[in-house]
PAGU-892739 format. One record per atom (N, C-alpha, C): residue number from 1; chain; residue in one letter; x negated, y negated, z negated; atom name. Coordinates in steps of 0.05 Angstrom, whole numbers, plus 5000, padded with zeros to 4 digits. Example, Ala and Ser with C-alpha at 12.3 -4.5 7.8 and 13.67 -1.06 7.14 Angstrom:
% residues 2
R  seq  mol  type     u     v     w  atom
R    1    A     a  4736  5114  4844     N
R    1    A     a  4754  5090  4844    CA
R    1    A     a  4736  5066  4844     C
R    2    A     s  4743  5045  4858     N
R    2    A     s  4727  5021  4857    CA
R    2    A     s  4742  4999  4843     C
END
This chain:
% residues 98
R  seq  mol  type     u     v     w  atom
R    1    A     x  0294  2090  5865     N
R    1    A     x  0289  2110  5844    CA
R    1    A     x  0317  2122  5838     C
R    2    A     x  0321  2148  5837     N
R    2    A     x  0347  2160  5831    CA
R    2    A     x  0355  2158  5802     C
R    3    A     x  0380  2157  5798     N
R    3    A     x  0389  2155  5768    CA
R    3    A     x  0385  2183  5755     C
R    4    A     x  0380  2183  5729     N
R    4    A     x  0378  2207  5714    CA
R    4    A     x  0406  2214  5704     C
R    5    A     x  0409  2239  5698     N
R    5    A     x  0434  2250  5688    CA
R    5    A     x  0444  2235  5664     C
R    6    A     x  0425  2229  5644     N
R    6    A     x  0434  2212  5620    CA
R    6    A     x  0444  2184  5627     C
R    7    A     x  0434  2172  5648     N
R    7    A     x  0443  2146  5655    CA
R    7    A     x  0471  2148  5667     C
R    8    A     x  0478  2167  5681     N
R    8    A     x  0503  2170  5693    CA
R    8    A     x  0524  2176  5671     C
R    9    A     x  0517  2194  5651     N
R    9    A     x  0535  2199  5629    CA
R    9    A     x  0542  2174  5613     C
R   10    A     x  0524  2157  5609     N
R   10    A     x  0528  2132  5593    CA
R   10    A     x  0549  2113  5609     C
R   11    A     x  0549  2115  5634     N
R   11    A     x  0566  2097  5650    CA
R   11    A     x  0596  2107  5652     C
R   12    A     x  0600  2133  5644     N
R   12    A     x  0627  2144  5647    CA
R   12    A     x  0642  2144  5621     C
R   13    A     x  0634  2126  5602     N
R   13    A     x  0651  2125  5578    CA
R   13    A     x  0677  2110  5583     C
R   14    A     x  0697  2119  5570     N
R   14    A     x  0724  2108  5574    CA
R   14    A     x  0731  2092  5549     C
R   15    A     x  0745  2069  5554     N
R   15    A     x  0756  2053  5532    CA
R   15    A     x  0781  2066  5521     C
R   16    A     x  0786  2065  5495     N
R   16    A     x  0812  2074  5485    CA
R   16    A     x  0833  2056  5494     C
R   17    A     x  0856  2067  5500     N
R   17    A     x  0879  2049  5509    CA
R   17    A     x  0890  2034  5486     C
R   18    A     x  0898  2010  5493     N
R   18    A     x  0912  1992  5471    CA
R   18    A     x  0937  2006  5462     C
R   19    A     x  0941  2005  5436     N
R   19    A     x  0964  2019  5423    CA
R   19    A     x  0984  1998  5415     C
R   20    A     x  1010  2008  5414     N
R   20    A     x  1032  1990  5409    CA
R   20    A     x  1050  2003  5387     C
R   21    A     x  1058  1985  5366     N
R   21    A     x  1075  1994  5346    CA
R   21    A     x  1104  1992  5356     C
R   22    A     x  1119  2013  5349     N
R   22    A     x  1148  2012  5355    CA
R   22    A     x  1162  2008  5330     C
R   23    A     x  1181  1988  5329     N
R   23    A     x  1194  1981  5305    CA
R   23    A     x  1224  1983  5311     C
R   24    A     x  1241  1993  5291     N
R   24    A     x  1269  1995  5294    CA
R   24    A     x  1281  1974  5272     C
R   25    A     x  1302  1962  5284     N
R   25    A     x  1312  1940  5267    CA
R   25    A     x  1342  1947  5258     C
R   26    A     x  1350  1938  5234     N
R   26    A     x  1376  1942  5224    CA
R   26    A     x  1396  1925  5237     C
R   27    A     x  1421  1935  5238     N
R   27    A     x  1445  1920  5246    CA
R   27    A     x  1468  1929  5229     C
R   28    A     x  1489  1914  5231     N
R   28    A     x  1513  1923  5215    CA
R   28    A     x  1532  1940  5230     C
R   29    A     x  1526  1951  5254     N
R   29    A     x  1544  1966  5268    CA
R   29    A     x  1535  1995  5272     C
R   30    A     x  1510  1999  5281     N
R   30    A     x  1498  2025  5286    CA
R   30    A     x  1500  2044  5262     C
R   31    A     x  1511  2067  5264     N
R   31    A     x  1515  2084  5243    CA
R   31    A     x  1488  2097  5234     C
R   32    A     x  1486  2104  5209     N
R   32    A     x  1463  2116  5198    CA
R   32    A     x  1459  2143  5211     C
R   33    A     x  1479  2158  5217     N
R   33    A     x  1476  2183  5230    CA
R   33    A     x  1464  2180  5259     C
R   34    A     x  1472  2159  5272     N
R   34    A     x  1460  2156  5299    CA
R   34    A     x  1430  2150  5297     C
R   35    A     x  1424  2134  5278     N
R   35    A     x  1394  2127  5274    CA
R   35    A     x  1379  2151  5267     C
R   36    A     x  1389  2168  5251     N
R   36    A     x  1375  2193  5244    CA
R   36    A     x  1373  2211  5270     C
R   37    A     x  1394  2212  5284     N
R   37    A     x  1393  2228  5310    CA
R   37    A     x  1372  2217  5329     C
R   38    A     x  1369  2192  5332     N
R   38    A     x  1349  2180  5350    CA
R   38    A     x  1321  2186  5340     C
R   39    A     x  1318  2183  5313     N
R   39    A     x  1291  2188  5303    CA
R   39    A     x  1282  2216  5306     C
R   40    A     x  1301  2234  5304     N
R   40    A     x  1295  2264  5308    CA
R   40    A     x  1292  2269  5337     C
R   41    A     x  1309  2261  5355     N
R   41    A     x  1308  2269  5383    CA
R   41    A     x  1288  2253  5400     C
R   42    A     x  1284  2228  5394     N
R   42    A     x  1266  2211  5411    CA
R   42    A     x  1238  2210  5399     C
R   43    A     x  1236  2207  5372     N
R   43    A     x  1211  2203  5359    CA
R   43    A     x  1199  2228  5344     C
R   44    A     x  1216  2251  5347     N
R   44    A     x  1206  2278  5339    CA
R   44    A     x  1200  2277  5308     C
R   45    A     x  1217  2265  5293     N
R   45    A     x  1215  2263  5263    CA
R   45    A     x  1230  2288  5251     C
R   46    A     x  1220  2296  5229     N
R   46    A     x  1236  2318  5215    CA
R   46    A     x  1261  2306  5204     C
R   47    A     x  1282  2321  5198     N
R   47    A     x  1307  2310  5187    CA
R   47    A     x  1300  2293  5160     C
R   48    A     x  1284  2303  5144     N
R   48    A     x  1278  2289  5118    CA
R   48    A     x  1264  2262  5124     C
R   49    A     x  1245  2263  5142     N
R   49    A     x  1229  2240  5149    CA
R   49    A     x  1247  2218  5162     C
R   50    A     x  1266  2230  5179     N
R   50    A     x  1284  2210  5194    CA
R   50    A     x  1303  2198  5173     C
R   51    A     x  1311  2212  5154     N
R   51    A     x  1330  2201  5135    CA
R   51    A     x  1314  2179  5118     C
R   52    A     x  1291  2185  5111     N
R   52    A     x  1274  2164  5096    CA
R   52    A     x  1270  2139  5112     C
R   53    A     x  1262  2143  5137     N
R   53    A     x  1259  2120  5154    CA
R   53    A     x  1284  2102  5159     C
R   54    A     x  1307  2118  5162     N
R   54    A     x  1334  2104  5166    CA
R   54    A     x  1339  2088  5141     C
R   55    A     x  1334  2098  5117     N
R   55    A     x  1339  2084  5093    CA
R   55    A     x  1321  2059  5090     C
R   56    A     x  1296  2062  5099     N
R   56    A     x  1278  2039  5098    CA
R   56    A     x  1287  2016  5117     C
R   57    A     x  1296  2025  5141     N
R   57    A     x  1308  2006  5160    CA
R   57    A     x  1333  1993  5147     C
R   58    A     x  1350  2007  5136     N
R   58    A     x  1376  1999  5124    CA
R   58    A     x  1368  1978  5101     C
R   59    A     x  1351  1984  5082     N
R   59    A     x  1344  1967  5060    CA
R   59    A     x  1326  1945  5066     C
R   60    A     x  1306  1949  5083     N
R   60    A     x  1286  1928  5089    CA
R   60    A     x  1290  1912  5113     C
R   61    A     x  1309  1920  5129     N
R   61    A     x  1316  1906  5154    CA
R   61    A     x  1301  1916  5179     C
R   62    A     x  1278  1930  5175     N
R   62    A     x  1265  1943  5198    CA
R   62    A     x  1243  1962  5187     C
R   63    A     x  1234  1979  5204     N
R   63    A     x  1211  1996  5197    CA
R   63    A     x  1196  2004  5223     C
R   64    A     x  1170  2007  5219     N
R   64    A     x  1153  2016  5241    CA
R   64    A     x  1158  2045  5243     C
R   65    A     x  1164  2055  5268     N
R   65    A     x  1171  2083  5273    CA
R   65    A     x  1146  2098  5281     C
R   66    A     x  1126  2085  5295     N
R   66    A     x  1103  2100  5305    CA
R   66    A     x  1086  2081  5322     C
R   67    A     x  1064  2092  5330     N
R   67    A     x  1043  2077  5345    CA
R   67    A     x  1038  2094  5370     C
R   68    A     x  1041  2083  5393     N
R   68    A     x  1039  2096  5420    CA
R   68    A     x  1023  2080  5439     C
R   69    A     x  1016  2093  5461     N
R   69    A     x  1005  2079  5484    CA
R   69    A     x  1026  2061  5496     C
R   70    A     x  1020  2041  5512     N
R   70    A     x  1040  2022  5524    CA
R   70    A     x  1063  2037  5538     C
R   71    A     x  1055  2056  5555     N
R   71    A     x  1076  2071  5570    CA
R   71    A     x  1094  2086  5552     C
R   72    A     x  1084  2100  5533     N
R   72    A     x  1101  2115  5515    CA
R   72    A     x  1118  2097  5498     C
R   73    A     x  1108  2075  5488     N
R   73    A     x  1124  2056  5471    CA
R   73    A     x  1146  2045  5488     C
R   74    A     x  1139  2036  5511     N
R   74    A     x  1161  2026  5528    CA
R   74    A     x  1181  2046  5536     C
R   75    A     x  1175  2070  5543     N
R   75    A     x  1193  2090  5549    CA
R   75    A     x  1212  2098  5525     C
R   76    A     x  1200  2101  5501     N
R   76    A     x  1216  2106  5479    CA
R   76    A     x  1236  2084  5472     C
R   77    A     x  1227  2060  5473     N
R   77    A     x  1245  2036  5469    CA
R   77    A     x  1268  2035  5488     C
R   78    A     x  1261  2040  5513     N
R   78    A     x  1281  2040  5535    CA
R   78    A     x  1301  2063  5530     C
R   79    A     x  1292  2087  5523     N
R   79    A     x  1309  2110  5517    CA
R   79    A     x  1328  2105  5494     C
R   80    A     x  1318  2094  5474     N
R   80    A     x  1334  2087  5450    CA
R   80    A     x  1356  2065  5458     C
R   81    A     x  1349  2046  5473     N
R   81    A     x  1368  2026  5482    CA
R   81    A     x  1389  2037  5498     C
R   82    A     x  1383  2052  5517     N
R   82    A     x  1403  2067  5534    CA
R   82    A     x  1421  2085  5518     C
R   83    A     x  1410  2100  5501     N
R   83    A     x  1427  2118  5483    CA
R   83    A     x  1446  2101  5467     C
R   84    A     x  1436  2079  5454     N
R   84    A     x  1452  2062  5437    CA
R   84    A     x  1475  2048  5453     C
R   85    A     x  1468  2038  5476     N
R   85    A     x  1488  2026  5495    CA
R   85    A     x  1510  2046  5502     C
R   86    A     x  1502  2070  5507     N
R   86    A     x  1521  2090  5516    CA
R   86    A     x  1541  2097  5494     C
R   87    A     x  1532  2095  5468     N
R   87    A     x  1550  2098  5447    CA
R   87    A     x  1564  2071  5435     C
R   88    A     x  1555  2049  5448     N
R   88    A     x  1569  2024  5439    CA
R   88    A     x  1554  2010  5416     C
R   89    A     x  1529  2019  5409     N
R   89    A     x  1515  2008  5388    CA
R   89    A     x  1495  1986  5395     C
R   90    A     x  1489  1967  5380     N
R   90    A     x  1471  1945  5387    CA
R   90    A     x  1443  1951  5375     C
R   91    A     x  1436  1975  5371     N
R   91    A     x  1410  1984  5358    CA
R   91    A     x  1388  1971  5373     C
R   92    A     x  1371  1957  5359     N
R   92    A     x  1349  1941  5370    CA
R   92    A     x  1322  1956  5364     C
R   93    A     x  1306  1963  5382     N
R   93    A     x  1280  1975  5379    CA
R   93    A     x  1260  1959  5396     C
R   94    A     x  1238  1952  5383     N
R   94    A     x  1219  1936  5398    CA
R   94    A     x  1191  1948  5395     C
R   95    A     x  1173  1938  5413     N
R   95    A     x  1145  1946  5411    CA
R   95    A     x  1127  1920  5413     C
R   96    A     x  1104  1923  5400     N
R   96    A     x  1085  1900  5401    CA
R   96    A     x  1057  1913  5398     C
R   97    A     x  1036  1897  5409     N
R   97    A     x  1009  1908  5405    CA
R   97    A     x  1002  1914  5377     C
R   98    A     x  0986  1934  5372     N
R   98    A     x  0977  1939  5345    CA
R   98    A     x  0957  1921  5336     C
END
């Protein structure tokens, strides 16, 4: 017996990808200006939002920057790490499942 169109449609549902939280951590070396630059350039935050996040990181020790798919989270963390190393900063950014 051939499958009906509705049966085929039900089988093609996609699962939502697992999401990952990206967190930026405070240190005593990385400048506030650099953190703001990273938040604007890599995470596409507005200057005001970037400044508020930077202050949260500074005062609370860390802040969640955003939630992304695995590939995006991994890429953003790697990009931040490379930028920080290039400037001699130990800025730590991590990702974990949501």
